[in-house]
C-alpha positions as CSV (number, residue, x, y, z in Angstrom):
1,M,153.2,70.0,98.4
2,V,149.6,70.7,99.7
3,W,150.7,74.1,101.2
4,W,152.0,75.2,97.8
5,L,148.5,74.6,96.3
6,I,146.9,76.5,99.2
7,V,149.2,79.5,98.7
8,L,148.6,79.4,94.9
9,G,144.8,79.2,95.5
10,L,144.9,82.2,97.9
11,A,146.9,84.3,95.5
12,A,144.5,83.5,92.7
13,G,141.6,84.4,94.9
14,L,143.1,87.7,95.9
15,L,143.7,88.5,92.3
16,L,140.1,87.9,91.5
17,I,138.6,89.7,94.5
18,R,139.8,93.2,93.5
19,P,138.3,93.3,90.0
20,V,135.0,91.8,91.3
21,R,134.9,94.3,94.1
22,E,135.6,97.2,91.8
23,F,132.9,96.0,89.4
24,L,130.4,95.7,92.2
25,L,131.3,99.2,93.5
26,R,130.9,100.7,90.0
27,T,127.6,99.0,89.5
28,V,126.2,100.1,92.8
29,S,127.4,103.6,92.2
30,A,125.7,103.6,88.8
31,I,122.4,102.4,90.2
32,R,122.6,105.1,92.9
33,G,123.2,107.8,90.3
34,F,120.3,106.5,88.2
35,V,117.9,106.6,91.2
36,R,119.1,110.0,92.2
37,E,118.5,111.3,88.7
38,V,115.0,109.7,88.6
39,V,114.1,111.4,91.9
40,E,115.3,114.8,90.5
41,E,113.3,114.4,87.3
42,L,110.1,113.4,89.3
43,K,110.4,116.6,91.3
44,K,110.2,118.6,88.0
45,V,106.9,116.8,87.0
46,S,103.8,118.9,86.9
47,W,101.3,116.6,88.6
48,P,97.6,117.1,87.9
49,T,95.2,118.2,90.6
50,R,92.5,115.8,91.8
51,R,89.8,117.7,89.8
52,E,91.9,117.6,86.6
53,L,92.5,113.9,87.1
54,K,88.8,113.2,87.5
55,N,87.9,115.3,84.4
56,S,90.5,113.5,82.3
57,T,89.4,110.1,83.5
58,G,85.8,110.9,82.8
59,L,86.7,112.1,79.3
60,V,88.7,108.9,78.6
61,I,85.8,106.7,79.8
62,L,83.3,108.6,77.7
63,S,85.5,108.5,74.6
64,M,85.9,104.7,75.0
65,L,82.2,104.2,75.4
66,M,81.5,106.2,72.2
67,L,84.2,104.2,70.3
68,M,82.7,101.0,71.6
69,V,79.2,101.9,70.3
70,F,80.6,103.1,67.0
71,I,82.6,99.9,66.4
72,G,79.5,97.8,67.5
73,V,77.2,99.5,65.0
74,I,79.8,99.2,62.2
75,D,80.2,95.5,63.0
76,L,76.4,94.9,62.9
77,L,76.1,96.8,59.6
78,L,78.9,94.9,58.0
79,N,77.6,91.6,59.2
80,A,74.1,92.4,57.7
81,I,75.7,93.5,54.4
82,I,77.8,90.4,54.2
83,G,74.9,88.2,55.1
84,L,72.8,89.8,52.3
85,I,75.7,89.3,49.8
86,T,76.4,85.7,50.7
87,G,72.8,84.7,51.4
88,G,73.9,83.4,54.8
89,R,71.8,83.1,57.9
90,K,72.4,84.5,61.3
């Protein structure tokens, strides 16, 4: 009676192995295709030169500093105005 359960278990295992194997092969194939497409797209990218990168970085830093000063000044002005209206102390 035990041998019958072993044979049944092996048959069930063999039935499950094929779909799992096919699923894994499809998944791995899809991942490979995705990576291949990403590499191809990255070859088409127009990368900036070092000089362009430095210029762009400097421009971003300068813009952020100017925005920081602007927001700080507006904050101080609004605090002063609200303090005058409410009679509050700093």
